[in-house]
Structure formats: structure tokens, C-alpha cells
C-alpha positions in Angstrom: -19.6 15.3 7.5 -17.3 12.7 8.5 -18.9 9.2 8.8 -17.8 7.5 11.9 -16.6 3.6 10.1 -15.0 3.6 6.7 -16.1 0.1 5.2 -12.5 -1.6 3.4 -13.8 -3.7 0.4 -10.6 -5.2 -1.8 -12.1 -7.0 -4.8 -10.4 -9.1 -7.0 -12.8 -11.2 -9.8 -15.6 -12.2 -6.8 -18.5 -10.9 -9.8 -21.1 -14.2 -8.3 -19.9 -12.8 -4.6 -19.8 -9.3 -4.5 -23.3 -7.9 -5.2 -24.6 -10.1 -2.0 -21.3 -8.4 0.2 -22.6 -5.1 -0.5 -25.9 -5.8 0.4 -24.8 -7.1 3.8 -23.2 -4.1 4.2 -25.5 -1.4 3.2 -28.0 -3.4 5.4 -26.4 -2.6 8.8 -28.5 -0.7 11.2 -25.8 1.2 12.1 -25.7 3.3 9.2 -23.4 5.8 9.8 -20.6 4.7 7.7 -19.1 4.8 3.9 -17.9 2.2 2.3 -14.4 1.8 -0.2 -14.4 -0.4 -2.6 -11.4 -1.1 -3.8 -11.1 -2.7 -7.3 -8.2 -4.3 -7.3 -8.1 -4.8 -11.5 -10.7 -7.5 -11.7 -10.9 -9.5 -15.2 -14.5 -10.6 -14.6 -17.6 -8.8 -14.4 -17.0 -7.7 -10.9 -17.0 -3.8 -11.7 -20.5 -4.1 -13.3 -21.9 -6.2 -10.3 -20.4 -3.1 -8.0 -21.8 0.0 -10.0 -25.2 -1.5 -10.5 -25.6 -0.5 -6.5 -26.1 3.3 -6.1 -25.7 4.5 -2.5 -24.0 7.5 -1.9 -22.5 5.5 0.9 -19.8 3.7 -1.7 -16.9 5.1 -3.2 -15.4 3.2 -5.6 -11.8 3.3 -6.4 -10.4 1.1 -9.6 -6.6 0.3 -9.6 -4.0 -1.9 -11.7 -3.7 -6.0 -9.8 -1.2 -4.8 -7.4 -2.5 -7.5 -4.6 -4.6 -7.5 -1.1 -2.5 -6.3 0.4 -1.7 -2.6 -1.0 -5.7 -2.6 -2.2 -6.5 -3.1 1.6 -3.6 0.0 2.2 -5.2 1.6 -0.6 -8.5 1.8 1.4 -7.0 3.1 4.4 -5.5 6.2 2.9 -8.8 7.2 1.4 -11.0 6.4 4.4 -12.4 9.8 6.2 -13.0 8.4 9.3 -11.7 7.4 12.6 -12.8 4.0 12.5 -12.2 1.3 10.0 -13.6 -1.9 9.7 -12.5 -4.8 6.7 -14.8 -6.9 4.9 -13.8 -9.0 1.5 -16.0 -9.5 -1.6 -17.3 -12.6 -0.8 -17.7 -12.5 2.9 -21.2 -11.6 4.8 -21.8 -9.6 8.1 -25.2 -10.1 9.9 -27.4 -6.6 9.9 -26.2 -6.0 13.5 -22.5 -6.6 13.2 -21.1 -2.7 12.9 -23.8 -1.6 15.4 -21.6 -4.4 17.2 -18.7 -3.2 16.5 -19.1 0.4 17.4 -20.0 -0.4 20.8 -17.2 -2.5 21.6 -15.0 0.5 20.4 -17.4 3.2 22.6 -16.6 0.8 25.7 -13.5 -0.6 25.1 -11.9 2.7 23.7 -7.8 1.8 24.6 -8.3 -0.9 22.3 -6.1 -1.5 18.9 -8.3 -4.3 17.9 -12.2 -4.8 18.1 -13.5 -8.1 17.2 -16.5 -9.9 16.3 -17.0 -13.4 16.9 -17.8 -15.1 13.9 -19.1 -18.7 12.1 -17.6 -20.8 8.9 -19.8 -20.8 6.1 -19.9 -23.7 3.9 -23.2 -23.6 2.2 -26.7 -22.3 3.6 -27.2 -25.4 5.4 -23.9 -25.6 7.0 -21.9 -23.6 9.2 -19.2 -23.8 11.7 -18.9 -21.8 15.1 -15.1 -21.4 16.0 -13.5 -23.0 18.3 -11.1 -19.8 21.0 -9.4 -21.4 23.8 -9.3 -19.8 27.8 -12.6 -16.8 27.1 -15.3 -16.5 29.6 -18.6 -19.0 29.1 -20.1 -17.5 26.2 -22.6 -14.3 26.2 -19.5 -12.5 26.8 -17.6 -9.0 25.8 -14.7 -7.6 27.0 -10.8 -7.2 27.1 -9.4 -11.2 25.9 -6.7 -12.2 28.6 -4.3 -13.1 26.2 -4.5 -12.8 22.5 -2.1 -15.5 20.7 -3.5 -18.4 23.6 -7.1 -17.8 22.9 -6.2 -18.1 18.9 -4.3 -21.7 18.6 -7.1 -23.0 17.0 -9.4 -20.0 15.8 -8.0 -16.3 15.1 -10.1 -14.1 17.4 -8.9 -11.9 15.1 -10.5 -12.4 11.4 -9.9 -9.4 8.8 -14.5 -9.5 7.4 -14.9 -9.3 11.2 -12.3 -7.1 13.3 -12.6 -2.9 13.5 -9.2 -1.2 13.8 -8.9 3.0 15.1 -7.3 4.8 12.5 -4.9 6.0 14.4 -3.6 2.2 15.4 -2.8 2.1 12.5 -0.9 5.3 12.0 0.7 3.1 15.1 2.0 -0.2 13.4 2.1 0.4 10.2 -0.4 -1.0 7.4 -0.3 -4.4 6.0 2.6 -5.4 4.5 2.7 -5.3 0.5 5.8 -7.8 0.5 3.4 -10.5 1.4 1.0 -11.8 -1.4 -1.9 -13.9 -2.5 -3.0 -14.4 0.9 -0.2 -15.5 2.9 -0.6 -14.3 6.1 -0.4 -10.2 5.8 -3.2 -10.0 8.1 -2.2 -12.5 10.6 1.7 -10.2 10.6 -0.5 -7.0 11.0 -3.0 -8.3 13.6 0.4 -9.7 15.6 2.3 -6.3 15.4 -1.4 -4.5 17.3 -2.2 -7.0 20.0 1.4 -6.9 21.0 0.7 -3.0 21.9 -2.4 -2.8 22.4 -5.5 -4.8 24.4 -7.9 -6.5 21.9 -11.8 -6.4 22.4 -13.9 -9.3 21.5 -17.9 -9.9 21.5 -18.7 -13.3 21.4 -22.2 -12.6 19.8 -21.8 -13.9 16.0 -21.9 -11.2 13.6 -20.3 -12.2 10.2 -19.5 -15.4 8.6 -16.6 -16.4 7.2 -17.7 -17.6 3.3 -15.6 -20.8 2.1 -17.4 -21.9 -0.2 -17.0 -18.9 -2.4 -15.1 -19.3 -6.1 -11.8 -17.8 -6.7 -9.8 -19.1 -3.3 -6.4 -19.6 -3.4 -5.1 -23.2 -3.6 -2.1 -25.0 -2.7 -1.7 -25.4 -6.5 -0.4 -21.5 -6.1 2.0 -22.2 -3.3 5.1 -21.5 -5.0 3.8 -18.1 -6.4 3.1 -16.8 -3.0 5.4 -14.6 -0.6 4.8 -16.4 2.5 4.9 -13.8 6.0 8.3 -15.2 7.2 7.1 -14.6 10.5 10.7 -13.8 11.8 10.0 -10.3 12.9 9.1 -11.3 16.4 11.9 -13.7 17.8 12.8 -10.9 20.5 8.7 -11.0 21.1 8.5 -14.6 21.4 11.4 -15.3 23.3 10.2 -14.6 26.0 5.9 -14.9 25.4 5.5 -18.4 25.5 2.2 -17.7 24.2 2.8 -16.1 20.6 5.7 -18.5 20.2 3.5 -21.5 20.2 1.4 -19.0 18.0 4.1 -18.7 15.9 4.8 -22.2 15.7 1.5 -23.8 14.5 1.4 -20.9 11.5 5.1 -21.9 11.3 4.3 -25.8 10.6 0.6 -24.3 8.7 2.9 -22.9 6.2 6.2 -25.3 6.5 3.3 -28.0 5.8 1.7 -26.3 2.3 5.3 -25.9 1.1 6.2 -29.6 1.8 2.5 -30.8 -0.2 3.7 -28.3 -3.0 7.8 -29.3 -3.4 8.4 -26.1 -2.4 11.9 -25.5 -0.7 11.3 -22.6 1.9 9.4 -25.6 4.0 12.6 -26.2 6.2 13.1 -22.4 6.8 9.8 -22.9 8.6 10.4 -26.1 9.9 14.0 -25.3 11.7 12.1 -22.1 13.5 9.5 -24.6 15.1 9.8 -26.1 18.8 8.7 -29.3 18.8 7.2 -29.3 22.2 4.5 -26.7 20.2 3.5 -29.1 17.7 1.4 -31.7 17.9 2.0 -35.4 17.6 0.0 -35.3 14.8 1.9 -32.6 12.7 5.1 -33.9 13.2 4.5 -37.1 11.6 3.0 -35.0 9.3 5.8 -33.1 8.8 7.6 -36.2 9.0 6.2 -37.5 6.1 7.7 -37.5 1.9 6.1 -35.2 -0.2 3.7 -37.8 -2.5 2.7 -39.0 0.5 1.3 -35.5 1.6 -0.5 -35.3 -1.1 -2.4 -38.0 -1.2 -3.6 -37.4 2.1 -4.6 -33.8 1.1 -6.9 -35.5 -1.7 -8.1 -37.5 0.8 -8.7 -34.7 3.2 -10.4 -32.4 0.0 -12.7 -35.8 -0.3 -14.0 -35.9 3.3 -14.6 -32.2 3.8 -17.3 -32.8 0.5 -18.6 -35.0 2.7 -18.6 -33.1 5.3 -15.9 -34.1 7.5 -13.6 -31.9 8.9 -9.9 -33.6 10.0 -7.1 -30.6 11.7 -3.7 -31.8 10.8 -2.6 -29.2 13.9 -4.7 -29.8 16.9 
């Protein structure tokens, strides 16, 4: 029988996390699913960790390293179900996560994105609730009035906390494989979906975004990453102020990363930003020399180790 949900898990060098992540998926209260693991050319013991588990819901595929977008797209092509959920190999689900996503799909079948609430995970003793703008008081579930405005601080659609009907992906396309190393491939796809479809959201926290994991992308890799250009939505943002501000916030994020790394692409993003969409803090940071920004970035990392978190954009 065809399972109701296909879970797509890209895997690259997550030997210290993937076993726990697989277990949190397999222990869901909603059990009618297949779990498609795409090993994207891991060079550590990730494969051995996956093969430790015997469960007929797991479908395991191994490929040469092509990047997370290609891995997710391969998983989508292998999916049997009409509803696709995503789970990165170092993130966590609470046991009722899939149950809530399936219920959202049943209640709001017209929605193109089904999003669960999530936390930022730094350690067992430190988790932070995300900040969403302009939604009714929690607890709440329903169609998001303005996806882009609500995502100005933290994004409603975070990849390990959403599901999406397969027919929606067939309509708008899959992850862009021209974007590499986690440089906005998910951002790009969720924008494409949100421009054409409604977004349903459940305020109950059922997932955690693991920011403590090893093998995370660092700023030292910026020059080797192909970022989302964000220039494919020019017509839409010209008539949608919420989208324009949302895109400009990410342009500012990418521009700041590139300036810190001494990447010439900085100017391409900076010149596309409307000044009224930037905070005074962000404008000031973008005006600083690279050497000063590098020092401030190191200081920010020191503060984060002391559980002091600062935003450059709000």
C-alpha cells in the first residue's frame, strides 16, 4: 500500500546525529509513512549509523556528492506519497509532529505549505522559541494572512518543520540545484510556493532546529557557495511590499556575509535593497570596512557561547 506521507532526509557527514534523528522520525504517533534517506556521498560513518536500524519504512539510497538540493530532489522523485515532509539529518521532531502536519493537510487541503511551529535548539538546557509577526495569539492554527510579513524575524517555513503536497512541487518546481551549500535553496522554493498557494500554520511546537550540530556551514565557505540570487521575483516584489521587505532582509543577510568574507558579490545584493527596508543597525553594519566586520563577527560568536544572542537585522 502507498503510505500517506513520504519523509525526505538528505544526509551528508552527520554520523554523530543521524541515528537520533532517524529514531525521532520512526517514533512518530502517525506511522503511515516511508522514510527516504539520500546519502549524498558522505565520507564519515553516516551510512553505518543508518544501517544500524532495521525498519521496513526506511528506503536508503547512496549517491555521489551533488549537494543538498540534488539530494532532496532525488528523494522527491523516489517518493510514493502525495504528501512530502522534510527532515534534515541533525534536526529533531517531537512524537506528534507528523500527526499535526497531516491534520493541517486534512483541514486546509488548498494550502501549498503546511508548517508546524519549531524551536531553535542549542543544548538540552537552551531552546529558544521563534518570533513570528502578525499572527493571532497562540494557540492558533489556520491560514497565514501574510506569509512574508509574518516571516520578517524568523521564517514560518523552516524545512524540517513543513510538509508540502507533491502536486504543488510538480507545479512550482523542486529545489534549485544551482544554489549550493545551504545558501538559500529552501528560501527560494518556499517563496515560489507562497506566491501561488496559501500557507497553513499550527502554533504548537513539534520540531527543533539543531544549531549545535557539527558539520554546519560557516562563513569561511562563503566564497565557495552559490547563493540564491533573489532576482527571480522582481515583478512580484514591485507590487508586493511584504515580499520586497522580506527579500531585502535576506539580501542584507547575504550581503553582510559576503562583505565579511571579502566576496565581490556583496555589491550585487547591496544595490538591490530599498533603504527603507533596513534597520539603522543593519545600514551601519553594511557601511563598515571588512576588517571591522570580521572583528565584530568574532565578538558575536564569543557572546553566543555565553548565551547572549544579537541580531544584525532587527
